[in-house]
C-alpha positions in Angstrom: 120.9 100.2 67.8 119.0 103.6 67.6 115.2 103.8 69.5 112.9 106.6 69.2 110.6 107.3 71.7 107.5 110.0 72.1 105.9 111.1 74.6 103.1 112.7 75.3 100.0 113.6 77.0 98.6 117.4 78.5 101.2 120.2 80.3 102.1 119.3 83.5 101.5 115.6 83.7 105.3 115.5 83.7 105.6 114.5 79.6 108.9 116.5 79.6 110.7 115.0 82.8 110.0 111.7 81.7 111.8 112.7 78.0 114.2 114.4 80.1 115.3 111.8 83.0 115.8 109.4 79.9 118.1 111.1 77.9 120.3 111.8 80.9 120.2 107.9 81.7 120.8 107.3 77.5 124.1 109.9 78.4 125.4 108.1 81.5 125.2 105.1 80.0 127.8 106.1 77.1 124.8 107.2 74.0 124.1 109.2 71.7 121.3 111.5 72.6 118.8 113.8 71.3 115.9 115.6 73.2 113.6 118.1 71.4 110.7 119.4 73.7 107.3 120.2 72.0 104.7 122.9 73.9 101.1 123.5 73.2 100.1 127.6 73.0 100.0 127.4 77.1 102.4 125.7 78.9 100.0 123.7 82.0 97.4 122.2 80.8 98.0 122.5 76.8 99.3 119.9 74.8 103.1 119.1 75.1 105.4 116.6 73.5 108.8 115.4 73.9 111.0 112.5 71.4 114.2 111.7 72.8 116.3 109.1 70.8 118.9 107.1 72.4 121.6 105.8 70.1 125.1 103.9 70.2 125.2 105.8 66.2 125.8 109.7 66.1 122.4 110.7 65.4 122.0 113.1 62.4 118.3 115.2 63.0 116.3 115.2 66.3 112.8 115.3 64.4 111.6 111.7 65.1 108.5 110.9 62.1 108.2 106.8 62.8 108.9 106.6 67.0 109.8 103.2 68.5 107.2 103.5 70.9 104.8 106.0 71.6 104.1 106.7 75.7 100.8 109.1 76.0 98.9 109.6 79.5 95.4 111.3 78.1 92.9 111.0 74.6 94.5 113.6 71.9 97.7 112.0 72.1 96.7 109.1 71.2 93.9 110.1 68.6 96.3 112.1 66.9 100.1 110.6 67.5 99.0 106.7 66.9 98.9 106.3 63.0 103.1 107.5 62.9 104.0 104.8 65.0 106.1 102.4 62.7 104.7 99.0 62.1 106.1 96.5 65.5 106.4 99.7 67.9 105.4 100.0 71.3 102.5 102.1 72.2 102.0 102.3 76.7 99.2 104.4 77.5 97.9 105.8 80.6 94.3 103.9 81.2 93.1 105.6 83.4 93.0 108.9 81.3 92.8 107.3 77.6 88.9 105.9 77.7 89.7 104.0 74.1 92.1 101.1 72.6 94.6 101.1 69.9 93.0 100.7 67.2 96.3 99.6 64.6 96.8 95.1 65.0 100.6 95.9 64.4 101.8 97.7 67.2 101.8 96.6 70.8 99.9 98.1 73.1 100.6 98.4 77.1 97.8 99.8 79.1 98.6 101.1 83.0 96.5 102.4 85.0 99.5 105.2 86.4 97.5 107.3 88.3 95.4 104.8 90.1 98.9 103.3 90.5 100.5 106.7 91.9 97.2 107.8 93.9 98.3 103.9 95.5 101.9 105.4 95.8 100.5 108.6 97.8 101.1 111.1 94.9 98.8 111.3 91.3 101.9 113.5 90.3 103.7 110.9 89.9 102.2 108.7 87.4 104.9 109.9 84.7 107.0 108.1 86.6 105.6 104.9 86.5 105.2 105.1 82.3 108.8 105.7 82.6 110.1 102.4 84.5 107.4 100.7 82.0 109.4 101.6 79.2 112.8 101.0 80.1 112.1 97.6 81.3 109.9 97.6 78.4 112.6 98.0 75.6 115.4 97.4 77.9 117.0 101.1 76.2 119.4 101.4 79.3 120.0 99.1 82.4 117.5 100.1 85.4 120.1 101.3 87.2 121.3 103.4 84.8 118.2 105.6 84.9 117.8 104.9 88.9 121.2 107.1 89.3 120.6 109.4 86.4 116.9 110.6 88.2 119.0 110.9 91.7 122.5 113.0 90.4 120.2 115.3 88.2 116.5 115.5 89.8 115.1 116.3 92.8 116.7 114.7 96.4 113.7 114.7 97.8 111.5 113.4 95.1 114.0 110.2 94.4 112.8 107.5 97.2 109.1 108.4 95.6 110.4 108.2 91.9 112.2 105.0 92.4 108.9 103.3 94.1 106.9 104.4 90.8 109.1 103.3 88.4 109.6 100.4 90.8 105.9 100.0 90.3 106.1 100.7 86.2 108.6 97.6 86.1 105.6 95.7 88.1 103.5 96.8 85.6 104.9 95.7 82.9 106.2 92.3 83.9 102.4 91.6 84.9 102.0 92.2 81.2 104.0 90.2 80.0 102.8 87.6 81.9 98.6 88.0 81.1 99.3 88.7 77.4 
């Protein structure tokens, strides 16, 4: 089993954090892991993406050319990366910030209004954790309890409860999508 996941959006949206916590979860679950960040010329507000590879085999290179999963938090990232997702792959979109649907018919799209959900929870800054919960729920690459334990161990304690709630909301959003799909 090998999953290649690409997270993309603007700097400051928590793109690197999503990848980092997924990578920690994979390591804590005994998988081989690669986490490779890529920043645009500006840190906050510029483009940012990171790739995560989780595998039960050795990872030969950290470069992803055809991700299994793409998570996008802005329109430029969808425009840039939609075409490289593997046929049969998954694209998870923050529908509050991306004003178009996926054009490809050979991938699955899940649209989640993560900004709206995050605002309902009380902090728009956790929209990324909603999407992370959606990824882990949909592909099942690591158990959710491992992700939460990793978040508790490697994240800031003061943010854990809110991040946990955001991840749970991401799980809920995917389950609703599966019911209506």
